[in-house]
N, C-alpha and C positions, 0 to 999 in steps of 0.2 A: 592512023586515020578511023582505025573503030573506035579510039578513046574519044574522039571528038565525035561521035556517030549522032545523032538528032536528036532520041530519047534518053542519052547515056550520063550519070550523075557528073560525071566529068567536064560535060558540053553544060551541063546546068551553071555547075556553078562559074567556070570560066562565064559564061555568059552575065549569071547576077556577079560577079567583081566586076566587070566590065558596066554594066551597069551603073553599079554602085560608084565606081570613079568618075564615071559621068553626070552624074544627075550631083555629087558632092560639088564638081566644078563648077555646073550649071546652079545651083544656089548660090556657089560664094557668087558670083556676077550676079544675079538677082538679089544678093544682100550687100551690094555695093563694094563690094570688094574689086580692086582695082588692078586684074589679072592679066601677064602676060603670054596668051594661049599659046602665042605662034610664036613664040622665045625656043629657038635663036634667027629662028629664020623670017619670020613676019614683025617687024617692029613694033609697038604700042600696046596700051592697055584697053583692056574692055571692061564695062560695068557696065550693069543697069541697075542702078538701086532701086527698086521697087517697097523692099523691107531690107530691115532692120537686121545684124547677125543674132541670130536665136530670137527672131520673131514671135513672139509669145502667138499670136493670134493665127503664125500658119502653124506653128506646134499643134496649135489646139486641133486644127484640121488633119493633123499625119495622127496624134492621137487615137480621135475619135475614127478616124479610115483603120487605126491598127487590130481598134476594138471590134469594128465593125466585119474588119477581115479574120479577125477570131472567132465571130460568132457567127459570118455567113460561111461556114465551109464548104455546103454545096452549091454555093453559085460564087466564089473566089473572085470569075474574071467581069460581072455586072459589079460588085462591088468596088475591085480595083479603078474600073472604069470612070466610077461615080467622084471615088476620092481624087482621081486626078482633074476629072469634069470642074469638082470644089475649087482644088488651086489653083489650076488654068482662070476659073473666074476671080477669084480673091485677086490674082495677080493680074488680070485685067483693069478691074477698079481701081485697082491702085496703081496701074500706070494711065489711063483715063485721067484720075486724079492731079499723079503729078505733072501732066503735061499740060493738065491748068492752072496749076500752081504756077503766079508769077514769079519772075527770076529779077533777084536784086540787079537795079540799072548802073551802067558807068557813067561818070562825066569827065570832061576833060581836065578838072584839077585834082580826082582822084588819080588820075593814070589809066593805063590799060590796066584788063585783069591778062595778068603772068598765068594763070592755073587757077581751076575753078574743079572742086569735087564737092558732089553730092551726096547726100549721105541720108537715112529714113529714120526719122526719127522714134526711138525705141518706142514699141508699146502701141505707138499711137497710126492710126488709120488714116490721118490727112496730113501730118508733119513730114516736112523732113528740114535738113539743114542744110546748108551750101558755105562754103569755108570758099573764099577768094584770095588769093596772093595778090597782091601789086609788088612795085619796087619794095618801097618803104610800109608796109604795109598788113597785115594778116584778119581777115572778116571774117565773122561768123554769123550768117543770117536763117532765121527759122522761116522757111515759108510753106503755105498753103493754100489752097485751090479757092478764088474768091474773094484773099485778102490780102493786102498791100505789105509785101516784105520787113520784119520786125528784126532789127541789129540786135544779135545779143552779146559780143563780144568786139572788141578790137585789139589786137596789139599791134604796136609798133616795130619796125624791121628797120636796124639801124645798118650808115655803114658796116663795113666789113673794116677790123682794123688789120694792120699787118699779122696777128697772132693768127688770129680768125685763119685767114688766107691762108697763112700754115697749115692750121689742121688738118685743111684735105687733102694735104699728103699723105696722112695715115688711113690705111686699109679699112679700120673701123667707121670710121667718120665717111671716105665713099661709100662702104654696103650700106648706113646710114640715109645718105642722101641717095640716094640710088632707091631705095627702097620707100620712104616717107618723103612723098613730093614737097609738101609742104613744110620742109624742116625751115627753119632757122640758127646762124647762130646767136648767142647770149654773151654777154664777157661780166665777169664778176669777179670780185678779189678772193684771193686764194687764203690761204691761213699763213704763209710763209711770205708775204708782202708782194704775192705779184699777183695773177692772174689767173682766171681758168677762164676757159671755153665749153660751155654748154650748149 
C-alpha cells in the first residue's frame, strides 16, 4: 500500500503507464482503427475516423505542445491544459466536417451496402475515404463537406469458386478475414498449371 502512496514514484509511473495505454487506444479509435474494445465480452468494433494514422496536423499540435511544455516548466499544468484544449478543438472541427460530408447513396440496382468503412484522408483537413462493400463490388469514394461524393476506384467481386471456398478452412485465411472486413478472394493462374487464391 505504501508503494502506491499518492506522491510516490511508483504511483506516478503506474499512472503514466495507464494514461499512455488509454491514450493509445483513444488515438487508434480517432484514427479510424476498428477496434474490438470490449472483446471477448462485448462484440462489435468501435471507430471514430476523425484523423488518419500518423496525421501530420495532429502530430504538429503534439510537437508544439511538447516544446511549449519544455519551455514553460514553471506553468506545466496551464500549458498541458492548452495542449489538450487545442487537440479537442481540432478534433471537434474535424467531427463537424465529417458530419457535413454527404455519404454515397445506394440504389436498388447496386444492391445493399454490406459493409461500410470510413477513413480520414492523410494530411487532409476536409476529406475522407468511404469503402463500400456490396455482394459484387467494392468501391472507394472520396467525400468532403459541401461537395458530392466522388468515385475513386471500383473492384468487381466475382462469385466464389470451390477452391476459394475450400481456402476458408485454412487458419491463416480465417485470421485474415477476421481482421480485414473488406477482404475478398481472387483466383489467378499458378505456375504449375493450377490456380492460386489471393
